[in-house]
C-alpha positions in Angstrom: 3.3 14.1 34.3 3.2 18.2 35.8 0.8 20.1 33.9 3.7 22.0 31.3 4.6 18.5 30.2 0.7 17.0 29.9 0.0 20.1 27.4 3.5 19.8 25.5 2.9 16.0 25.1 -0.6 17.0 23.5 1.1 19.5 21.1 4.1 17.3 20.4 1.4 14.0 19.4 -1.2 16.6 17.7 -3.8 15.3 20.0 -7.0 16.9 20.9 -9.1 16.6 24.0 -12.8 17.9 25.8 -13.3 19.4 28.9 -14.8 17.4 31.6 -16.4 20.2 33.1 -18.9 21.0 29.8 -22.0 19.8 30.4 -23.3 17.3 27.2 -25.0 19.8 25.6 -22.0 22.3 25.5 -19.2 19.5 24.5 -16.5 21.0 21.9 -13.0 19.3 21.0 -9.8 21.5 22.0 -6.5 21.8 19.9 -3.3 23.4 21.3 -2.4 26.3 18.8 0.7 27.3 20.9 2.4 27.1 24.5 4.2 30.3 25.3 6.0 30.7 28.3 3.5 30.2 31.0 0.4 30.7 28.7 -1.5 28.1 26.2 -4.1 29.0 23.5 -6.3 26.6 22.7 -8.8 26.1 19.8 -12.7 24.8 20.8 -14.7 23.7 18.0 -18.0 21.2 17.6 -19.8 19.7 14.4 -23.1 20.5 16.3 -24.2 23.5 15.2 -26.5 24.0 18.4 -23.4 24.2 20.2 -21.7 27.9 20.3 -17.9 26.9 19.7 -15.8 29.0 22.1 -13.1 29.4 19.6 -9.6 30.7 20.7 -8.9 30.4 24.0 -6.0 31.4 26.2 -5.1 29.9 29.6 -2.8 30.6 32.3 -0.9 27.3 32.8 -1.2 27.3 36.5 -5.0 27.8 36.6 -5.6 25.9 33.5 -6.8 22.2 35.6 -8.4 24.7 37.6 -10.3 26.0 34.0 -10.2 22.5 32.4 -10.4 19.1 33.4 -8.8 17.4 30.2 -9.6 14.1 28.4 -7.7 13.3 25.6 -9.7 12.3 22.7 -8.3 8.7 22.1 -10.1 8.7 18.1 -9.9 4.7 16.2 -8.1 6.7 13.3 -5.0 7.7 14.5 -1.9 5.7 16.8 -0.8 6.7 20.3 2.7 5.9 21.4 1.3 6.5 25.1 0.8 3.2 26.4 -2.6 3.9 28.4 -3.7 5.8 25.5 -2.9 3.3 23.2 -4.2 0.8 25.4 -8.1 3.1 25.7 -7.4 3.4 21.8 -7.5 -0.9 20.9 -10.9 -1.2 23.8 -12.5 1.5 22.2 -11.6 0.1 18.6 -12.6 -3.6 19.3 -16.1 -2.5 20.7 -17.2 0.7 19.5 -19.7 -1.5 17.1 -21.5 -2.9 19.6 -22.3 0.4 21.4 -23.6 1.8 17.8 -25.2 -1.6 17.2 -27.3 -1.3 20.4 -27.7 2.3 20.4 -29.0 1.7 16.4 -31.4 -0.8 17.9 -32.6 1.0 20.0 -36.0 3.2 20.2 -35.4 6.5 18.3 -31.8 5.7 18.4 -31.5 6.7 21.6 -30.5 6.3 25.3 -31.2 8.3 28.6 -27.5 9.4 29.5 -27.1 7.1 32.7 -27.6 4.4 29.9 -25.4 5.4 27.7 -22.4 5.6 30.6 -23.3 2.2 31.7 -23.5 0.5 28.0 -20.0 1.8 27.6 -19.1 0.9 31.0 -19.8 -2.6 30.0 -19.2 -3.0 26.4 -15.8 -1.3 26.1 -14.7 -2.1 30.0 -14.0 1.5 30.3 -14.7 3.8 33.8 -18.0 5.8 34.1 -15.4 8.9 34.1 -13.7 7.2 30.5 -17.3 6.5 29.3 -18.2 9.9 29.8 -15.7 11.7 28.0 -15.7 9.4 24.9 -19.3 10.0 24.8 -18.8 13.8 25.0 -16.1 13.3 22.2 -18.5 11.7 20.2 -21.2 14.9 20.8 -18.5 17.2 19.8 -17.7 15.1 16.2 -21.3 15.0 15.7 -21.5 10.9 15.9 -23.4 11.8 18.8 -26.3 14.2 19.3 -27.7 15.3 23.1 -31.2 15.6 23.4 -33.2 17.3 26.6 -36.6 16.1 26.6 -39.5 16.4 29.6 -38.9 12.6 30.2 -34.7 13.3 30.3 -31.4 13.9 28.8 -30.5 11.3 26.0 -27.8 10.4 23.8 -29.0 10.1 20.4 -26.9 9.1 17.3 -26.4 11.6 14.9 -28.4 11.9 11.4 -24.6 11.1 9.7 -24.1 7.8 11.8 -28.0 6.9 11.3 -27.5 7.4 7.8 -24.2 5.0 7.5 -25.3 2.3 10.0 -28.7 2.0 8.0 -26.5 1.7 5.1 -24.9 -0.6 6.6 -27.9 -2.6 7.0 -28.7 -2.3 3.7 -26.0 -4.0 2.4 -25.6 -6.3 4.2 -28.9 -7.8 3.7 -27.7 -8.8 0.1 -26.3 -11.8 2.1 -29.4 -12.2 3.9 -31.5 -12.5 -0.2 -29.2 -14.6 -1.4 -29.4 -17.0 1.3 -32.7 -17.2 2.5 -33.8 -17.4 -1.7 -30.9 -20.2 -1.9 -32.8 -22.0 1.1 -35.8 -22.0 -0.4 -35.4 -24.7 -2.8 -33.8 -27.1 -0.6 -37.3 -27.4 1.1 -39.1 -28.3 -2.0 -36.4 -30.3 -4.4 -33.8 -32.4 -3.7 -32.2 -32.8 -7.3 -28.8 -31.2 -7.2 -28.5 -30.0 -10.6 -32.1 -28.2 -10.5 -30.6 -26.6 -7.3 -27.3 -25.5 -8.7 -29.1 -24.2 -11.8 -31.5 -22.5 -9.6 -28.8 -20.7 -7.4 -27.0 -19.4 -10.1 -30.3 -17.9 -11.7 -30.3 -16.1 -8.6 -26.6 -14.9 -8.2 -27.3 -13.6 -11.8 -30.4 -11.5 -10.7 -28.8 -10.3 -7.8 -25.9 -9.1 -9.8 -28.2 -7.6 -12.2 -29.7 -5.0 -9.5 -26.8 -3.6 -9.2 -24.5 -4.2 -12.9 -24.7 -1.1 -14.8 -26.3 -1.4 -18.4 -23.2 -0.7 -20.6 -22.5 -4.3 -19.5 -24.2 -7.9 -19.7 -24.3 -10.7 -17.1 -24.7 -14.0 -18.8 -23.3 -17.7 -19.1 -20.7 -18.9 -22.1 -17.8 -19.0 -23.4 -14.6 -16.9 -24.5 -13.4 -17.1 -27.8 -10.6 -19.5 -28.5 -11.4 -20.7 -24.7 -13.3 -24.4 -24.3 -13.9 -23.6 -20.6 -17.8 -23.1 -19.9 -18.1 -20.1 -17.8 -21.1 -20.3 -15.3 -21.1 -16.0 -15.1 -19.2 -13.9 -17.9 -19.5 -10.3 -17.6 -18.8 -8.3 -20.6 -18.9 -4.9 -22.2 -21.9 -5.1 -24.6 -21.9 -1.2 -25.3 -18.2 -1.4 -26.7 -17.7 -4.7 -27.9 -19.8 -7.1 -30.5 -20.4 -10.8 -28.9 -19.0 -13.5 -31.1 -22.2 -15.4 -30.7 -25.3 -14.4 -29.0 -28.3 -16.7 -28.2 -30.7 -15.2 -25.3 -28.0 -15.7 -22.3 -25.5 -17.5 -24.0 -22.3 -16.2 -25.3 -19.4 -16.2 -26.8 -17.0 -12.7 -26.3 -13.3 -11.8 -26.7 -11.2 -11.6 -24.2 -11.0 -8.0 -24.7 -14.7 -7.6 -23.7 -14.6 -9.5 -20.4 -15.1 -7.6 -16.9 -15.6 -10.9 -14.8 -15.7 -14.2 -14.5 -17.5 -16.1 -11.3 -17.8 -19.8 -10.9 -20.7 -20.4 -9.1 -20.9 -23.9 -6.5 -23.7 -25.1 -5.1 -21.2 -26.2 -2.2 -17.6 -25.1 -1.9 -15.2 -28.1 -1.1 -11.7 -29.5 -2.0 -13.0 -30.8 -5.3 -15.2 -28.2 -6.1 -12.4 -25.3 -4.7 -10.0 -27.0 -7.1 -12.1 -27.1 -10.2 -12.6 -23.7 -10.5 -9.1 -22.7 -9.6 -8.8 -25.4 -12.7 -11.1 -23.6 -14.4 -9.5 -19.9 -13.5 -6.2 -20.8 -15.0 -7.4 -22.2 -18.5 -9.4 -19.1 -18.9 -6.1 -17.0 -18.2 -4.2 -18.8 -20.6 -3.3 -17.6 -24.2 -2.4 -13.5 -24.5 -2.3 -11.1 -21.8 -4.6 -8.3 -22.0 -3.4 -5.1 -20.0 -6.4 -4.5 -18.4 -7.2 -7.2 -16.4 -10.8 -8.8 -15.5 -11.9 -10.0 -11.9 -11.6 -13.5 -11.3 -14.4 -14.9 -8.3 -15.8 -17.9 -7.0 -19.4 -17.9 -5.2 -20.8 -20.9 -3.1 -24.0 -21.3 -1.5 -22.7 -23.8 1.5 -19.8 -25.4 3.0 -18.2 -26.9 6.1 -15.0 -24.7 5.8 -14.4 -21.4 8.0 -12.0 -19.4 6.2 -8.8 -20.6 7.7 -9.6 -23.8 6.0 -10.4 -22.4 2.4 -7.1 -20.3 2.7 -5.1 -23.3 3.4 -6.9 -24.5 0.1 -6.3 -22.3 -2.0 -2.1 -21.5 -1.1 -1.9 -25.8 -1.8 -3.7 -24.9 -5.4 -0.9 -22.0 -5.8 1.8 -24.2 -4.4 1.5 -26.6 -7.0 0.3 -24.2 -10.1 2.6 -21.2 -9.5 1.3 -17.4 -10.5 3.2 -16.6 -13.9 1.9 -13.4 -14.2 -0.5 -9.8 -12.6 -3.5 -10.6 -11.7 -3.7 -14.1 -13.4 -5.1 -15.5 -10.5 -8.2 -15.6 -8.7 -9.7 -12.5 -7.0 -12.2 -13.2 -4.7 -13.9 -16.4 -3.4 -17.2 -15.5 -1.0 -20.2 -18.2 0.6 -22.3 -15.8 2.3 -22.0 -15.6 6.0 -19.0 -18.2 6.6 -16.3 -17.5 4.4 -14.6 -14.1 2.5 -10.8 -15.2 0.6 -9.2 -13.0 -1.5 -5.9 -12.3 -3.4 -4.0 -8.5 -3.3 -0.5 -7.4 -3.6 2.1 -6.6 -0.8 4.7 -4.1 0.4 3.5 -1.3 -2.4 4.8 1.5 -0.5 8.3 -0.3 0.6 11.7 -1.3 -1.4 10.9 -4.5 -1.2 9.6 -7.0 -3.6 5.7 -7.2 -4.3 4.1 -10.7 -4.4 0.3 -12.0 -4.9 -0.8 -12.5 -0.9 -3.5 -14.2 0.5 -6.1 -12.5 2.6 -8.9 -13.5 4.5 -11.8 -11.0 5.6 -12.7 -11.5 8.9 -16.0 -9.3 10.0 -15.9 -8.8 13.9 -18.8 -6.2 13.7 -21.8 -8.4 13.9 -22.7 -7.8 10.4 -21.9 -9.9 7.8 -20.1 -8.3 4.7 -18.1 -10.8 2.7 -21.0 -10.6 0.4 -20.5 -6.8 -0.2 -16.8 -6.9 0.1 -17.3 -9.7 -3.2 -19.4 -7.2 -5.1 -17.4 -4.0 -4.0 -13.9 -5.3 -5.7 -16.0 -6.9 -8.8 -17.3 -3.6 -9.6 -14.3 -1.8 -9.2 -12.9 -3.5 -12.5 -15.7 -2.5 -14.4 -15.2 0.6 -16.7 -17.7 3.5 -16.1 -17.2 7.5 -16.1 -14.6 8.5 -13.6 -16.6 10.0 -11.5 -19.5 7.4 -11.2 -16.4 4.7 -10.6 -15.9 6.5 -7.8 -19.1 6.8 -6.7 -19.7 3.1 -7.4 -16.5 1.7 -5.4 -17.4 4.1 -2.2 -20.9 2.5 -2.2 -20.2 -0.5 -1.0 -16.4 0.6 0.4 -18.4 1.7 3.6 -18.3 -1.5 4.8 -14.4 -2.1 5.1 -13.9 -0.3 8.2 -15.8 -2.8 10.3 -13.4 -5.8 8.8 -10.1 -7.3 9.7 -8.0 -8.9 7.1 -5.0 -10.6 8.5 -2.7 -11.9 5.7 -2.6 -15.8 5.2 -0.1 -16.8 3.0 2.4 -14.6 0.3 1.7 -17.2 -2.4 4.9 -17.0 -4.2 9.0 -16.4 -3.7 9.3 -13.4 -1.6 11.8 -11.9 -4.5 9.0 -12.9 -7.3 8.9 -11.1 -10.4 6.1 -12.3 -13.1 7.1 -14.6 -16.4 4.8 -13.0 -18.4 5.5 -9.5 -19.2 5.0 -6.1 -21.5 7.7 -4.9 -23.4 7.3 -1.1 -21.8 8.9 -3.3 -18.7 11.9 -4.2 -20.4 15.3 -2.9 -19.8 16.8 -0.7 -23.0 19.2 -3.2 -25.0 20.6 -0.4 -27.3 23.6 0.6 -24.6 24.2 -3.2 -23.8 26.5 -5.8 -25.0 25.6 -9.7 -25.9 26.6 -10.7 -22.6 24.4 -8.2 -21.0 21.1 -9.4 -22.6 19.5 -10.9 -19.6 20.2 -8.0 -17.4 18.6 -6.3 -20.3 15.8 -8.1 -20.4 14.9 -8.7 -17.0 11.6 -7.4 -15.4 12.8 -5.0 -12.7 10.8 -5.2 -9.3 9.9 -1.8 -9.7 7.7 -2.7 -12.9 6.0 -5.0 -10.9 5.2 -2.7 -7.8 4.4 0.2 -10.3 1.8 -2.1 -12.9 0.0 -3.1 -10.0 -0.4 0.5 -9.1 -1.2 1.4 -12.1 -3.7 -1.4 -12.1 -4.9 -0.5 -8.3 -5.5 3.3 -10.0 -7.5 2.6 -12.6 -9.6 0.1 -10.1 -10.2 3.2 -8.2 -10.7 5.7 -10.7 -7.7 7.3 -11.0 -6.7 5.9 -14.5 -8.9 5.3 -17.6 -8.8 1.8 -19.8 -7.3 3.5 -22.8 -4.2 4.9 -20.1 -3.5 1.6 -19.0 -3.3 -0.2 -22.5 -1.1 2.7 -23.9 1.4 2.6 -21.2 1.8 -1.3 -21.3 0.2 -2.2 -24.7 -2.2 -5.3 -25.4 0.3 -7.0 -27.4 2.6 -9.5 -25.2 
């Protein structure tokens, strides 16, 4: 590839470069502004306040390689059509967490420059020249910072990166707290019912540390249902409970924010029992505002695949008839996290309830935090707080892989239970065309799923959902 071909490639693909000839303390990001005949203009910038950015620089194309030894910045968030850069991107994406984890655990969160290069070579599998380029790109972006001391020169984690990693580890510590406290009782008590009750109370105590005061965490029933719910979270600010005695409640379905089944051990029998319980809870009139339905267990001999296989078997035998009237998340700390979401929302295909697993390949246990993040997205609070609450746990998502396990319905699935606002108008149809008028359209299904997703993200409030779809079946 000639110099001009390379520069055209950079411009067309909007890629950035750093200059290998820059010292670590001068690393900057370069972007092509224009190519005019035999000259090319770059804009150089840096997020490090100590480094003075060069700004706009014009190069003669014939002399470019004498002044710049370019290294294309391979960013984990963009896609490279070129095979060489795509391969390098994949290597960084799959192993970058090892670099960050090592640096975070190092003394003062830093390594000597040569040690940092060796780390990238060993953990990512790149050459020393590539490692140097990657480090300079992270220095320019502010992920790393360059530290020059009497003892030598160092590459350290940037302040924001340290804060981010500390937050990840704090959220991950939820798992350790639940596991350590739940295991402690096994050393002194073998009575199954007592252990189960203790773990239920343990989980409630952890929940109460995070749940806003607007909501009450209890055990009890939904009015009209005989199914006792291990943990029920309801809106105590806007709804009066039908019955309440300490932490035993009976509440209206409209007040429910979440129902959670707690199991000591997740097995085929306990999973089926929990899923059947969720099905029973979902019976009766629909609400345009869904509530969270989760299963949390403390022990299992299963892995993600086994759990997902058993969930899929249940929904093969018990068809999903309505949007969001199914399990949301099942979690066993450090072992299992599977969830149901909707596919194909950005294309013209049917959108179906689909089962995914959450696989953390980055050395941090995040299943429990994902469970809480999804749970809290169902809690109606002030819009800005809702967004902040969601982002609080969302930081861990980047560490996870979420493969599709199985679509749980026919691929042309439409829900059996619908709202009147989703029906076609019958005014202009003859009797022979009545069925066509009453048929729910796939776009209506997608729109409601998108609206619920917007509501969960804080882009729409509860009243808007109710007004759009009504609360009457």
